[in-house]
C-alpha positions in Angstrom: 87.7 191.6 98.5 88.3 189.4 101.4 92.0 188.2 102.0 92.3 184.5 103.1 95.3 182.6 104.3 95.6 178.7 104.1 97.3 176.8 106.7 97.8 173.0 106.1 100.8 170.5 106.3 100.6 169.2 103.0 101.3 171.3 99.8 98.4 169.5 97.8 96.0 170.1 100.6 97.0 173.8 100.6 96.4 174.0 97.0 93.0 172.3 97.1 91.8 174.5 99.8 93.0 177.5 98.0 91.1 176.5 95.1 87.9 175.8 97.2 88.3 179.2 98.9 88.8 181.4 96.0 85.6 183.1 94.9 84.6 186.4 93.3 84.7 188.1 96.7 87.7 186.2 98.3 91.5 186.1 97.4 93.9 183.7 98.8 97.1 185.8 99.6 99.2 183.2 101.5 99.7 179.6 102.1 101.8 178.2 105.3 102.5 174.7 106.3 101.9 175.1 110.2 100.2 177.2 112.8 103.5 178.3 114.0 104.5 179.5 110.6 101.0 181.2 110.3 101.7 183.1 113.4 105.1 184.4 112.0 103.2 185.2 108.7 100.6 187.3 110.4 103.3 189.2 112.3 104.2 190.8 109.0 100.8 190.9 107.0 97.2 191.1 107.8 94.2 188.9 106.4 90.4 188.8 107.2 90.2 185.0 107.4 92.5 182.0 108.0 91.6 178.7 107.1 93.4 176.0 109.2 93.5 172.4 108.5 93.5 171.0 112.1 93.7 167.2 111.4 95.4 166.7 114.9 94.7 169.2 117.7 97.2 169.7 120.5 97.7 172.2 123.3 100.3 174.2 121.5 98.4 174.6 118.4 95.3 175.7 120.4 97.2 178.2 122.5 98.9 179.6 119.3 95.6 180.2 117.6 93.9 181.7 120.6 96.9 184.2 120.6 96.4 184.9 117.0 92.7 186.0 117.5 93.1 187.7 121.0 96.4 189.5 120.9 96.0 191.5 117.5 94.7 194.9 117.8 91.0 195.4 117.6 90.7 196.4 113.9 93.3 193.8 112.8 91.7 190.8 114.5 90.9 188.1 112.1 88.6 185.1 112.0 89.8 181.4 111.9 88.1 178.6 110.2 89.3 175.3 111.4 88.8 172.2 109.6 88.7 169.2 112.0 88.4 165.5 112.3 85.8 163.6 114.4 86.1 164.8 118.1 86.9 161.6 119.8 88.6 162.3 123.1 87.5 164.6 126.1 90.9 166.1 125.9 90.0 167.3 122.2 86.6 168.5 123.4 88.2 170.7 125.9 90.8 172.3 123.4 88.0 172.9 120.9 85.7 174.6 123.6 88.7 176.8 124.3 89.0 177.8 120.7 85.2 178.4 120.5 85.3 180.6 123.6 87.3 183.3 121.6 84.3 184.0 119.7 86.3 184.2 116.5 87.0 180.5 115.6 84.7 178.3 113.6 84.6 174.5 113.4 83.7 172.3 110.4 84.5 168.8 109.2 87.8 168.2 107.4 85.9 166.7 104.5 83.6 169.6 103.9 82.5 170.1 100.2 83.5 173.1 98.1 80.0 174.5 98.5 80.0 174.0 102.1 83.4 175.5 102.6 82.3 178.5 100.5 79.1 179.0 102.5 80.9 178.9 105.7 83.4 181.6 104.6 80.7 183.8 103.5 78.9 183.6 106.9 82.1 184.0 108.9 82.8 187.1 106.9 79.5 188.4 107.7 80.3 188.3 111.4 78.9 184.8 112.3 80.7 181.8 113.9 80.2 178.5 112.1 79.6 175.1 113.8 78.4 172.0 111.9 75.7 169.8 113.6 78.0 166.8 114.4 80.4 169.1 115.9 78.0 170.8 118.0 76.6 167.6 119.1 79.9 166.3 120.1 80.7 169.5 122.2 77.4 169.6 123.7 77.6 165.9 124.7 80.6 166.7 126.7 79.0 169.7 128.3 75.8 168.0 129.1 77.9 165.2 130.8 80.0 167.7 132.7 77.0 169.7 133.8 74.4 167.1 134.2 74.1 168.0 138.0 73.3 171.6 137.3 69.7 172.7 138.6 68.2 175.9 137.6 68.0 177.0 141.3 71.6 176.4 141.7 72.4 179.2 139.2 73.0 182.7 140.2 70.3 184.9 138.6 71.4 186.7 135.3 70.3 190.1 134.5 68.0 190.9 131.5 71.1 192.1 129.4 73.0 189.0 130.3 70.2 186.7 129.1 70.1 188.6 126.0 73.9 188.1 125.6 73.7 184.4 126.3 71.0 184.0 123.7 73.3 185.7 121.1 76.1 183.2 122.1 73.7 180.4 121.5 73.6 181.7 118.0 77.2 181.5 117.4 77.6 185.3 117.1 81.0 187.0 117.6 81.5 189.7 120.3 81.4 192.1 117.4 78.1 191.0 116.2 76.5 190.9 119.6 77.6 194.5 120.2 76.1 195.5 116.9 72.8 193.7 117.6 72.4 194.8 121.1 73.9 198.3 120.3 76.5 198.0 122.9 80.3 198.3 122.7 82.5 195.2 122.5 84.1 196.0 125.8 80.5 195.6 127.3 79.9 192.4 125.6 83.3 191.0 127.0 82.1 192.3 130.5 78.7 190.6 130.2 80.3 187.3 129.1 82.7 187.3 131.8 79.8 187.9 134.3 77.7 185.0 132.5 80.7 182.4 132.7 81.1 183.4 136.4 77.5 183.1 137.4 77.0 179.9 135.6 80.2 178.3 136.9 81.6 177.5 133.5 84.8 178.4 131.5 83.6 178.5 128.1 80.8 179.9 125.8 79.8 176.3 124.8 79.4 175.2 128.3 77.5 178.5 129.0 75.1 177.8 126.3 74.6 174.2 127.4 73.7 175.2 131.0 71.4 178.1 129.6 69.6 175.5 127.5 69.1 173.1 130.5 68.0 175.8 132.7 65.5 177.6 130.3 67.6 180.8 129.8 68.3 180.0 126.2 65.2 179.9 123.9 65.9 177.6 121.0 
């Protein structure tokens, strides 16, 4: 049984999400009204997945969520599923890219159906990161614009292993899933991702995949 925590500002929203997220294999064990409250909650208890209604994204919430998934000890790490509005501003795109760079945050529309939410939860608990097509399109539009001048001959060559890791990133795989697929440690995965970002001259996984696609390193 997977333990789930709901984070949403309004009690009626929390109740609705709790009902949607409760299945034969998942149990909602907590509900909080803000990302800050979520941080305090997780200091005393653990969960497998956090569902966050992120109707408005800001730097503080982004930083808190990143801290949640990156500062907990390895076996206590949790996945975060953010329900978001349409991505409208470059500022929001940048913040969402930072969340995705953790490898433990998924993004889906705030108006997702019950079936869609439950499918996303099942996939995340199996080790995947979920991005809905419209979310992916918005983020990759930003990346394409930012890196429109990238040419394949401007990119420092990647090793065969780095190319394998980059292609795993394009599938939305978490560090843990990549480690299992390639039979390497999570520490080694982090090392390769750091090298990939440096060689491609980017700061997030999303940007790395965008440049990889444009340069033919990522096979779609």
